[in-house]
C-alpha positions in Angstrom: 132.6 74.0 -27.9 130.0 75.5 -30.5 127.5 78.2 -29.3 124.2 76.3 -28.7 122.4 79.6 -28.4 122.6 80.0 -32.1 120.2 77.0 -32.3 116.3 78.1 -32.2 114.6 77.4 -29.0 112.7 74.6 -30.5 116.0 73.0 -31.5 117.3 73.2 -27.8 113.9 71.7 -26.3 112.9 69.0 -28.9 115.8 66.7 -28.3 114.9 66.6 -24.4 111.2 65.6 -25.3 112.7 62.9 -27.8 115.3 61.8 -25.1 112.1 61.3 -22.5 110.4 58.8 -24.9 113.8 57.0 -24.8 114.2 56.8 -21.1 110.6 55.8 -20.8 111.5 52.8 -22.8 114.6 52.3 -20.8 112.7 52.5 -17.4 110.2 50.0 -18.6 113.4 47.6 -19.7 111.5 47.4 -23.1 113.3 45.7 -26.0 114.5 48.5 -29.0 111.2 50.0 -30.1 112.5 50.8 -33.6 114.1 53.8 -35.3 111.2 56.1 -34.2 113.0 56.2 -31.0 115.8 58.0 -32.3 118.5 55.6 -31.9 119.8 52.7 -33.7 119.3 49.2 -32.0 123.1 49.1 -31.0 123.0 52.5 -29.6 119.7 51.6 -27.5 121.4 48.2 -26.4 124.7 50.1 -25.5 122.8 52.6 -23.4 120.8 49.7 -21.9 123.8 47.9 -20.8 125.0 50.9 -18.8 122.0 50.8 -16.8 122.2 47.1 -16.3 125.9 47.2 -15.1 125.6 50.3 -13.0 125.6 48.2 -9.7 129.1 46.8 -10.6 130.5 50.3 -10.1 128.2 51.6 -7.5 126.7 49.1 -5.2 123.7 51.4 -4.5 122.7 51.6 -8.2 120.8 48.5 -8.4 119.1 47.9 -11.8 115.8 48.4 -10.6 116.7 51.8 -9.2 118.7 53.0 -11.9 115.6 52.1 -14.3 113.1 53.7 -11.9 115.3 57.0 -12.1 115.3 56.7 -15.9 111.5 56.6 -15.6 111.6 59.6 -13.5 113.3 61.5 -16.0 110.9 60.4 -18.6 108.0 61.6 -16.5 109.8 64.9 -15.9 110.2 65.3 -19.9 106.7 64.8 -21.1 105.8 67.6 -23.4 103.0 69.1 -21.3 105.1 69.5 -18.2 107.7 70.8 -20.4 105.7 73.2 -21.8 104.1 74.6 -18.6 107.5 74.9 -17.2 109.3 76.8 -20.0 106.3 79.1 -20.6 107.3 80.9 -17.2 110.1 82.1 -19.0 109.1 84.4 -21.8 112.9 85.7 -22.5 114.1 82.1 -23.1 113.8 82.8 -26.9 115.7 85.9 -26.9 119.3 86.0 -27.8 122.0 86.2 -24.9 125.8 85.8 -24.6 126.6 82.1 -24.3 128.5 81.5 -20.9 130.7 78.4 -19.7 129.1 76.9 -16.8 130.6 74.7 -14.7 128.4 71.9 -13.1 129.6 69.7 -10.2 127.4 66.9 -9.9 126.7 64.6 -6.7 126.4 60.9 -7.2 124.0 60.0 -4.1 121.2 58.8 -6.8 121.2 58.0 -10.3 121.2 60.8 -12.9 121.0 63.5 -10.0 122.7 66.3 -11.8 120.6 65.7 -15.0 118.3 68.7 -14.6 121.1 71.2 -14.0 122.5 70.0 -17.3 119.1 70.3 -19.2 118.6 74.0 -17.7 122.2 74.8 -18.9 121.6 73.6 -22.5 118.0 75.0 -22.9 119.1 78.3 -21.7 121.7 78.5 -24.6 124.9 78.0 -22.4 127.6 75.7 -22.5 128.5 73.2 -19.6 131.6 71.9 -18.1 130.5 68.8 -16.0 132.3 67.1 -13.2 130.5 64.2 -12.3 131.0 62.2 -9.2 133.1 59.3 -8.7 130.2 57.5 -7.6 128.1 58.3 -11.0 128.7 54.7 -12.3 129.2 55.9 -15.9 125.5 57.1 -16.2 125.9 60.7 -16.7 128.5 60.3 -19.6 126.4 57.5 -21.1 123.3 60.0 -21.0 125.5 62.9 -22.5 126.4 60.4 -25.3 122.9 59.6 -25.8 121.9 63.3 -26.2 124.7 63.7 -28.8 122.8 60.7 -30.7 119.8 62.8 -30.7 121.3 66.5 -31.0 125.0 66.4 -31.9 125.1 70.2 -32.1 123.8 70.7 -28.5 125.9 67.8 -27.2 128.8 69.6 -28.5 128.3 72.3 -25.8 129.0 69.8 -23.0 132.4 68.8 -21.8 133.2 66.3 -19.4 136.0 67.6 -17.0 138.1 64.6 -15.4 139.5 66.9 -12.7 139.2 70.4 -11.9 136.8 72.7 -13.7 139.1 75.3 -14.9 138.0 78.7 -16.0 134.0 79.1 -16.1 131.8 81.9 -16.3 129.3 80.5 -13.5 129.1 77.4 -11.4 126.2 75.1 -10.4 127.6 72.8 -7.5 125.9 70.0 -5.5 127.3 68.3 -2.3 127.1 67.9 1.4 127.1 70.8 4.0 131.1 70.5 4.3 131.7 70.5 0.6 129.3 73.6 0.4 131.6 75.6 2.4 134.6 74.5 0.1 132.6 75.3 -3.0 131.7 79.0 -1.9 135.0 79.8 -1.2 136.6 78.3 -4.2 134.0 79.8 -6.6 133.0 82.9 -4.7 134.5 85.0 -7.6 131.8 83.9 -10.2 128.0 83.7 -10.1 126.8 80.4 -8.5 124.5 78.3 -7.2 125.9 76.1 -4.1 123.5 73.3 -2.8 124.0 72.1 0.6 122.6 68.6 1.9 118.7 68.5 2.6 116.3 66.1 3.3 112.3 65.6 3.1 109.6 64.8 5.7 106.0 63.5 5.7 103.4 64.8 7.9 100.6 62.5 8.8 97.1 63.6 10.1 95.8 60.3 11.0 93.3 60.0 8.0 95.5 58.2 5.4 94.3 55.4 3.8 96.4 52.5 3.5 97.1 53.0 0.0 98.4 56.6 0.9 100.8 54.9 3.5 101.9 52.3 1.1 102.8 55.2 -1.2 104.8 56.7 1.5 107.0 53.7 1.3 108.2 54.7 -2.0 109.0 58.3 -0.6 110.9 56.6 2.2 112.8 53.5 0.5 113.4 54.5 -3.1 116.9 55.0 -3.8 117.6 53.2 -0.4 116.9 56.6 1.1 120.2 58.3 -0.2 118.3 61.1 -1.9 117.4 64.5 -0.9 113.8 63.9 -1.5 113.7 60.8 0.5 111.4 61.2 3.5 113.6 60.9 6.7 111.4 61.7 9.2 107.6 61.5 9.8 105.4 63.7 12.1 102.4 61.8 13.3 99.6 62.5 15.6 99.5 61.6 19.4 98.0 58.1 19.4 99.0 57.2 16.0 99.9 53.3 15.8 103.2 52.7 14.2 102.0 49.4 13.4 100.1 51.2 10.6 103.1 52.1 9.1 105.0 48.9 9.3 102.1 47.0 7.8 102.2 49.5 4.9 106.0 49.3 4.4 105.8 45.4 4.4 106.2 45.3 0.6 109.7 46.7 0.9 110.9 43.9 3.3 113.2 42.6 0.7 115.3 45.6 0.8 117.3 43.9 3.6 118.7 41.7 1.3 120.9 44.5 -0.2 124.1 44.1 1.8 125.1 47.8 1.6 121.3 48.6 3.4 121.7 45.7 5.7 125.2 46.9 7.0 123.7 50.4 7.8 120.5 48.7 9.3 122.7 46.2 11.6 125.1 49.1 12.6 122.3 51.8 13.5 120.2 49.1 15.4 123.4 48.1 17.3 124.5 51.6 18.4 121.2 52.5 19.7 120.6 49.3 21.5 124.0 49.8 23.2 122.8 53.5 24.1 119.3 52.0 25.4 117.7 54.2 23.0 114.0 53.2 22.5 113.5 51.9 19.0 110.9 50.1 17.3 111.7 47.6 14.2 110.2 45.3 12.0 113.5 43.5 10.6 114.4 46.0 7.7 113.7 49.5 9.0 114.4 50.9 12.5 112.1 53.6 13.6 113.4 56.1 16.5 111.6 59.1 18.0 113.9 62.0 17.4 113.4 65.7 17.1 116.2 65.7 14.0 115.1 65.7 10.5 117.6 63.6 8.9 117.6 59.8 9.6 120.4 57.4 8.6 120.0 54.9 6.0 117.9 51.9 7.2 116.1 54.2 9.8 113.3 56.5 9.9 112.7 59.2 12.6 109.4 59.9 14.0 108.0 62.7 16.3 104.4 63.0 17.7 102.4 66.1 17.7 99.2 67.4 19.2 99.2 70.9 17.4 99.3 70.5 13.4 99.9 74.2 12.8 103.0 74.2 15.3 104.4 71.6 13.0 103.8 73.4 9.8 105.2 76.5 11.5 108.5 74.6 12.4 108.8 73.3 8.7 108.6 76.8 7.4 111.4 77.8 10.1 113.5 75.0 9.0 112.8 75.3 5.3 116.5 75.6 4.4 116.9 72.0 5.6 113.9 70.5 3.7 113.6 69.8 0.0 109.9 68.7 0.2 107.2 67.8 2.6 104.9 65.0 1.8 101.2 64.5 3.2 97.9 66.2 2.9 98.0 69.8 2.1 101.7 69.2 0.5 103.1 66.8 -2.1 100.9 63.7 -2.4 102.2 60.2 -1.1 104.3 58.5 -3.4 105.3 61.6 -5.6 108.5 62.7 -3.8 110.5 61.0 -6.4 108.8 62.5 -9.4 109.6 66.0 -9.5 108.3 68.2 -12.5 110.9 70.2 -14.3 110.0 73.5 -12.7 110.6 71.8 -9.0 114.2 73.0 -8.3 116.4 71.4 -6.0 116.8 73.8 -2.8 114.0 75.9 -4.4 116.7 77.8 -6.3 115.5 78.8 -9.7 118.2 77.5 -11.9 116.7 78.6 -15.0 116.1 82.2 -13.9 120.0 82.2 -12.8 121.1 81.1 -16.3 118.8 83.4 -18.0 120.1 86.5 -16.2 123.7 85.1 -16.5 123.4 85.6 -20.2 122.1 89.0 -20.2 123.9 91.9 -21.9 124.6 90.6 -25.5 
């Protein structure tokens, strides 16, 4: 590795702004827009083929969902959003000791570890990246794309096939079970260890049909596999579930995906055998349940009479939640479009990295 901290701050930021423009084109499935995109036609087509073929390696990564994820990254990388985010860190341009930061990425949704990698590189550190076996080649292809735009920066990234080896710090994302392993294994170095989380929506009954339809994106995008997917809705007493089913109807074809359909049929069968009361519409099973995290192809709901009590509970259970959708929280339909300053598990990754490099 070279030392990317030798690069001026602008030289560490600009490639990501350019990458965002490229990802916007990939997300829109546009033909090669010309050399202004920063890629040759062959380079552009090569990455485009990776997106198109990801489902061969991971059945959940349909082309539609992968391109949606690329669009989400492009939104994150817009110049205004990036500038506002990085302005929060006035020490970012100051010299610091470059460290080797291990990144263990999850593989539940496309490009899920990108934000960690971006933070490491912009902060001037080097990255040793261990991708999930479910990654479907997306992260290596994205790193290769970055290399076309910023060779010196990309030289600071090492893809590790097995164990990370010696590192100065670790950012690891996994399940609650793997988090315990990560804490034991990496306890001797500075670390961010992320556990599994979910997201919820709080309805108050005044939502418009358009807002409820937008909630469908928060529920169904990426087949519900992400921590930002809404797995439960809190609804006021008397709320008619048919309003949700009507709003979710445009997602009816999701049942044609065999892996989703298998989960739907399994959950439905188990709950019917248990004589659990459920409501369904052919592609989604809704079950009244106090738990926050529903299985794939299902959505839990809980009725309430006191909105303040719901909000108090969500504060108490904040460590289990990634985001909350609803009036007074994130707007409906935006859960899958986090800004660059919205951190997983609400842990400020950039601040962690800047403190890591102090003491030149």
